[in-house]
C-alpha positions in Angstrom: 77.9 128.5 125.5 79.7 125.0 124.9 81.9 123.4 127.2 85.2 122.2 125.7 87.8 119.6 126.8 91.6 119.7 124.9 94.3 117.3 125.1 97.2 118.5 123.6 100.0 115.6 122.4 103.3 115.9 120.9 106.0 118.9 120.4 106.2 122.6 122.0 105.1 124.1 118.4 102.1 121.5 118.8 101.4 123.1 122.1 101.3 126.6 120.6 98.6 125.6 118.6 96.4 124.1 121.2 96.9 127.4 123.2 95.6 129.5 120.2 92.7 127.3 119.6 91.8 127.7 123.4 92.3 131.6 122.8 89.8 131.3 120.2 87.6 129.4 122.3 88.1 132.1 125.0 87.0 134.7 122.3 83.9 133.0 121.7 82.7 133.0 125.0 82.9 129.3 125.3 84.4 127.5 128.4 87.5 124.9 128.7 87.3 122.6 131.1 89.9 120.4 132.4 87.7 117.3 132.9 86.1 115.7 129.8 83.2 114.5 131.9 82.0 118.1 131.6 82.5 118.8 127.9 80.5 119.1 125.3 83.5 118.9 122.9 86.5 117.0 123.3 89.7 118.0 120.8 92.7 116.0 120.8 95.5 117.8 119.3 97.7 115.1 117.5 101.5 114.3 116.8 102.4 112.7 113.5 106.1 112.7 113.9 107.1 109.5 114.1 105.4 105.9 115.0 105.2 105.9 118.6 103.5 110.0 118.7 100.6 108.2 116.1 100.3 105.4 118.3 99.7 107.9 121.2 97.5 109.8 119.1 95.6 107.1 118.3 95.6 105.9 121.8 94.0 109.1 123.1 91.6 109.2 120.4 90.1 105.5 121.5 90.4 106.2 124.9 88.4 109.5 124.3 85.6 107.9 122.2 85.6 104.7 124.9 84.7 107.5 127.8 82.0 109.3 125.9 80.8 105.7 125.4 80.5 105.4 128.9 78.9 108.8 129.6 75.2 107.8 128.4 73.8 110.8 130.0 76.4 112.7 127.1 75.3 110.8 124.2 75.7 114.4 122.1 79.4 114.6 122.8 81.4 115.6 120.0 84.7 114.6 119.5 87.2 116.4 116.9 91.0 115.5 115.9 92.9 118.3 115.2 97.2 118.5 114.4 99.7 116.9 112.6 98.1 113.8 112.4 94.8 115.0 111.0 96.8 117.3 108.7 98.7 114.1 107.4 95.9 111.2 107.3 92.4 113.1 107.5 91.1 111.1 104.6 92.6 107.9 106.2 91.3 108.3 109.3 88.3 109.5 108.5 87.5 105.8 107.0 89.6 103.9 109.9 87.7 106.2 112.6 84.3 106.3 110.7 82.6 106.0 114.4 85.0 107.1 116.5 85.8 110.9 115.4 83.0 113.6 114.7 85.3 115.8 112.9 88.9 116.6 111.7 90.9 119.8 111.6 93.7 120.7 110.0 96.9 122.9 111.2 95.1 126.4 109.2 91.7 125.7 111.1 93.0 126.3 114.9 91.4 130.2 114.4 88.2 128.4 113.0 87.7 126.0 115.8 84.8 128.3 117.5 82.4 128.4 114.9 83.4 124.6 113.6 81.9 123.8 117.1 78.8 125.7 117.0 77.8 124.1 113.4 79.0 120.6 114.7 76.8 121.0 118.2 74.1 122.6 115.8 73.2 119.7 113.7 72.5 115.7 114.3 74.7 113.5 112.7 73.2 111.1 110.3 73.5 107.3 110.9 76.8 105.9 109.0 77.5 109.7 107.6 81.3 110.2 107.5 83.0 112.4 109.9 83.6 116.1 109.2 86.8 116.7 106.9 87.8 120.6 107.1 91.9 119.9 106.5 92.8 121.8 103.1 96.0 120.7 101.9 99.3 122.0 103.1 99.6 124.4 105.9 100.2 128.1 105.4 99.0 129.6 108.6 101.0 131.4 110.7 100.4 133.4 114.1 100.8 137.0 115.1 101.7 139.1 117.9 97.7 139.9 118.5 96.5 136.4 117.7 93.7 135.4 120.4 95.8 133.1 122.8 95.7 131.3 126.1 99.0 130.3 127.7 99.2 126.4 128.8 102.6 126.8 130.5 103.3 128.0 134.2 103.0 131.8 134.0 106.9 132.4 134.1 107.7 130.5 131.0 106.2 130.6 127.3 106.9 129.3 124.1 106.8 131.8 121.1 106.5 130.5 117.8 108.8 132.6 115.6 108.4 130.6 112.0 105.9 127.9 110.8 106.9 124.9 107.9 110.3 124.0 107.0 112.7 123.8 103.5 115.3 121.6 104.4 115.2 118.0 102.3 115.6 115.7 105.1 114.9 112.2 103.7 113.5 110.9 107.0 111.6 113.7 107.8 107.9 114.2 107.1 107.5 117.7 108.4 107.3 119.8 105.7 104.6 117.6 103.8 102.9 118.1 106.8 103.5 121.8 107.8 104.7 123.5 104.5 107.4 125.5 103.4 109.0 127.9 105.8 107.4 131.5 106.5 108.9 133.7 109.2 107.2 135.9 111.0 108.3 139.7 110.9 110.5 140.9 113.4 108.3 143.5 114.7 105.8 141.0 115.3 108.0 138.5 117.1 109.1 141.7 119.3 105.6 142.7 120.4 104.6 139.4 121.6 107.7 139.3 123.4 107.1 142.8 125.6 103.5 141.4 126.1 104.3 138.3 127.6 107.3 140.0 129.8 104.5 142.8 130.7 102.5 139.5 132.1 105.6 138.3 134.0 107.2 135.5 131.8 110.5 135.0 132.8 111.8 132.6 130.0 110.9 133.1 126.4 111.5 130.0 124.6 111.7 130.7 120.6 110.4 127.8 119.0 110.2 127.3 114.6 110.8 124.3 112.8 114.4 125.7 111.8 114.8 128.7 114.1 118.3 129.6 112.6 116.0 130.2 109.5 114.2 132.7 110.6 113.9 135.7 108.1 116.0 133.7 105.2 112.5 133.0 103.3 112.3 136.7 102.8 115.8 137.0 101.1 114.7 136.0 98.2 112.4 139.6 97.7 115.3 141.6 98.3 116.7 143.7 95.3 120.6 143.1 94.1 122.6 139.7 94.4 122.8 137.2 97.0 125.9 137.0 99.3 126.8 133.6 100.5 129.1 134.6 102.8 128.9 134.1 106.4 128.3 137.4 107.6 124.8 137.6 105.7 123.4 134.2 106.8 121.6 134.6 110.0 121.4 138.4 109.8 117.2 138.2 110.8 117.8 135.9 113.5 120.7 138.0 115.2 117.9 141.2 114.7 115.6 139.6 116.4 117.9 138.3 119.4 119.7 141.9 119.7 115.8 143.7 119.8 114.5 141.2 122.4 117.6 141.3 124.7 116.9 145.3 124.3 113.3 144.9 125.9 113.6 146.0 129.4 113.2 143.3 132.2 114.9 140.0 133.9 114.3 137.0 131.5 116.0 134.5 129.3 116.1 134.2 126.1 115.8 130.3 125.1 117.0 129.0 121.4 115.6 125.6 120.6 115.3 124.2 117.2 118.1 125.3 115.4 119.8 123.7 112.5 123.4 123.3 112.3 123.4 124.2 108.6 122.4 127.8 109.3 125.0 128.8 112.3 127.4 131.8 111.8 129.7 133.7 113.4 127.6 136.8 113.4 125.3 134.2 115.3 127.4 133.3 117.9 129.0 136.7 118.4 125.2 138.1 118.5 124.4 135.5 121.4 127.9 135.8 123.3 126.6 139.8 123.4 123.3 139.5 124.5 123.3 138.7 128.2 119.4 137.9 128.3 120.2 135.0 125.9 120.4 131.6 128.0 123.5 129.9 127.4 121.9 127.2 126.2 121.9 126.2 122.4 119.2 123.3 121.2 120.7 122.0 117.8 119.9 118.5 116.4 122.8 117.1 114.6 121.3 113.6 113.9 124.4 111.8 113.0 128.5 112.3 112.3 129.3 110.2 109.9 129.4 111.8 106.2 127.8 108.5 104.8 124.7 108.8 107.2 124.7 112.9 106.8 124.3 112.4 102.9 122.0 110.1 103.1 119.9 112.0 105.3 120.2 115.2 103.6 121.3 117.0 106.2 123.6 119.8 104.1 126.2 119.3 106.7 129.5 117.3 106.8 131.1 115.6 110.0 134.2 118.4 109.8 131.6 121.0 109.6 129.8 119.9 112.5 133.3 119.6 114.4 134.3 123.0 113.6 131.0 124.5 114.1 130.6 123.1 117.5 134.1 124.4 118.2 133.5 127.8 117.4 130.3 127.7 119.5 132.2 126.8 122.6 134.9 129.3 121.9 133.1 132.3 121.0 130.1 131.7 123.8 131.7 130.8 127.1 130.0 128.8 129.4 127.6 127.3 126.5 125.4 124.1 126.9 124.7 122.4 123.8 122.2 120.4 123.4 121.5 117.9 120.5 119.9 114.9 119.6 121.4 112.1 117.2 119.3 109.3 114.9 120.2 105.7 115.0 119.6 103.0 112.9 118.9 104.9 109.7 118.9 102.9 106.7 122.5 101.6 105.7 124.5 102.8 108.9 126.5 100.0 109.8 128.9 99.6 112.9 131.6 101.7 111.4 129.2 104.6 111.6 128.2 103.8 115.1 131.3 103.8 116.4 132.0 107.1 114.8 128.9 108.6 116.5 129.9 107.2 119.5 133.4 108.4 119.4 132.5 112.2 118.8 129.8 111.6 121.5 132.6 110.6 123.8 135.1 113.1 122.8 132.9 116.3 122.5 130.9 115.4 125.5 127.7 117.5 124.9 125.9 119.0 127.8 122.5 117.5 126.7 121.8 114.7 124.2 118.9 112.4 123.5 119.2 109.6 120.7 115.9 108.5 118.5 115.5 105.1 117.0 115.1 105.8 113.4 111.0 105.5 112.3 110.5 104.5 108.9 108.0 107.2 108.1 105.2 106.5 105.1 106.0 109.4 102.3 109.7 109.9 103.2 112.2 109.3 100.7 114.2 107.3 103.5 111.0 104.9 104.3 112.1 103.9 100.8 115.5 103.0 101.2 117.3 99.5 100.7 119.2 98.5 104.0 116.7 99.3 106.6 117.8 98.3 110.0 116.3 95.4 112.2 114.4 96.7 115.1 117.2 94.6 117.6 119.7 96.2 115.5 118.1 99.9 116.6 117.5 99.0 119.8 121.1 97.9 120.6 122.5 100.9 119.1 120.3 103.3 121.2 121.2 101.6 124.3 124.8 101.7 123.1 124.8 105.5 123.3 122.3 106.3 125.9 124.7 104.2 128.1 127.5 106.5 126.8 125.7 109.6 127.4 124.5 109.0 131.0 128.0 108.3 132.3 128.7 111.5 130.5 126.3 113.4 131.9 126.7 111.9 135.5 130.2 113.4 135.3 129.5 117.0 134.0 126.5 117.2 136.8 129.2 115.7 139.7 131.6 118.8 138.3 128.7 120.9 139.3 128.9 120.3 142.8 130.1 123.3 145.0 129.6 126.1 142.1 126.7 129.0 141.8 124.0 128.7 139.9 121.4 130.9 138.8 117.8 129.0 138.5 114.5 129.9 137.8 112.0 127.9 140.2 109.2 125.9 138.3 107.5 124.6 141.1 107.9 124.1 144.9 111.1 122.7 145.5 112.1 122.2 141.3 113.8 124.7 139.3 116.0 124.7 136.5 119.1 126.4 135.1 120.4 127.9 131.9 121.4 124.8 130.6 117.7 123.0 131.0 114.6 123.4 129.1 111.6 122.9 130.4 109.8 119.5 129.9 113.6 117.8 128.2 116.3 118.4 130.3 117.5 117.9 134.4 116.3 119.6 136.8 117.8 121.6 140.3 116.0 120.3 143.4 116.1 122.8 146.2 114.2 123.6 149.2 111.0 123.9 148.9 110.8 127.7 150.2 111.9 129.2 147.3 109.5 131.3 145.3 108.1 130.0 142.1 108.4 132.2 139.0 111.5 133.9 140.8 115.3 133.6 139.6 117.5 132.0 142.6 120.9 131.9 143.3 121.9 128.1 144.6 124.8 126.7 145.5 125.0 123.1 144.1 125.5 120.4 147.0 125.1 117.3 144.9 124.0 115.4 141.5 122.0 112.1 140.6 122.7 111.4 137.0 120.6 114.1 135.1 119.9 116.6 138.4 121.3 118.5 140.4 120.6 119.1 144.3 121.0 122.9 145.7 120.6 125.3 148.4 120.0 128.8 147.9 123.4 130.8 148.0 124.5 131.6 151.9 121.6 128.9 153.5 123.5 126.3 155.9 124.2 122.8 154.4 122.4 121.8 157.5 119.3 122.5 156.1 119.1 120.0 153.3 115.1 119.2 152.5 114.8 119.1 149.0 111.8 118.7 146.8 113.2 115.2 145.6 114.4 114.4 149.4 110.8 114.9 150.3 109.9 112.6 147.8 
């Protein structure tokens, strides 16, 4: 049977798509190998969110083609491009990468990857023949609890995709055109998958979608009777899901990623506070605080709404860590907007924060706006805000020294607390003897900007060799 090597780029949502492809390859009897030298087929699962991700994807495609050119003994190796960039640009790429790529597959072809490979390997490509393009319009696929999947994350941590697509009108974002309209899985489907993950030893379940807080809202239109706009109605499906996940037996975290501020409610805040397995961590991209910018971005929120929401979240969920992201250099942004954003960051003191430079994405409404900001100005604004946040992060980390913390060990000597999501947040460095995949109680002994140093609770401070110190 065929041997396949897969490169997965981009976000966690794309990683789940890669895991589904690998699951179907295994189901078909194909083997997935880490070394492209040994593969009959190389798949590059691409990202297309911003310019830098597209450049990275193109770079990997060209390198994969270059490498197979060096391997003349494997002249029949096939190269498949999958993922968001294929979904978005397959027609253009089929021309630009005519000789490099053998096939393009979209987001809805992830479950058909095995027969697609069999067909590619079963025939010779004629000289001058165009790559096979199997991308079919806007995506409609969504996985279920029994979808074949092989996890590419460590055994103790998993991503669980609860919905696909997005209904939001953000003027800077191309995702709705790539991944289609929002479509939720059922609560029963998500809970069934979560139970299986816990049985397999997962200690951290990261809930992901384009907008986690919109989970289930796409089904409201089918309900009989009038729709109520009041707070108690909003977010009901997500709160139901969280309570059912929290009731699953076992010791594990449930982490909320990719929440949109427009769909938070007091009921959701109360649910998180009452569910001990839900990590005291919220990922909520805000993008800006200036009303001018929020309106131009069509974020469906205002500065006053955001300030009030953060206050309610922090008051309602003691110990919560709020992670957010902002965009600088959006068309029309002026120095007053940046000053307001900087002051907001300074006074709010987010536990976790990232800043993106605005990327003028083809096909978005923002790309056609006047008053595009020069690259140097974007860069200067990015440096200003990140310098401010580094200072805040260092102070918040230093304040943890002397406290006890429950952490999940990711690898020898490296762990994370509830306030740290995998791959994007800080780390806790501790003695390399701590068992991987276990929860450990530690005492924080030091800090290094975004990261913490720790010892198992009760261990003598004289024993201080950590993974960071061993480097």
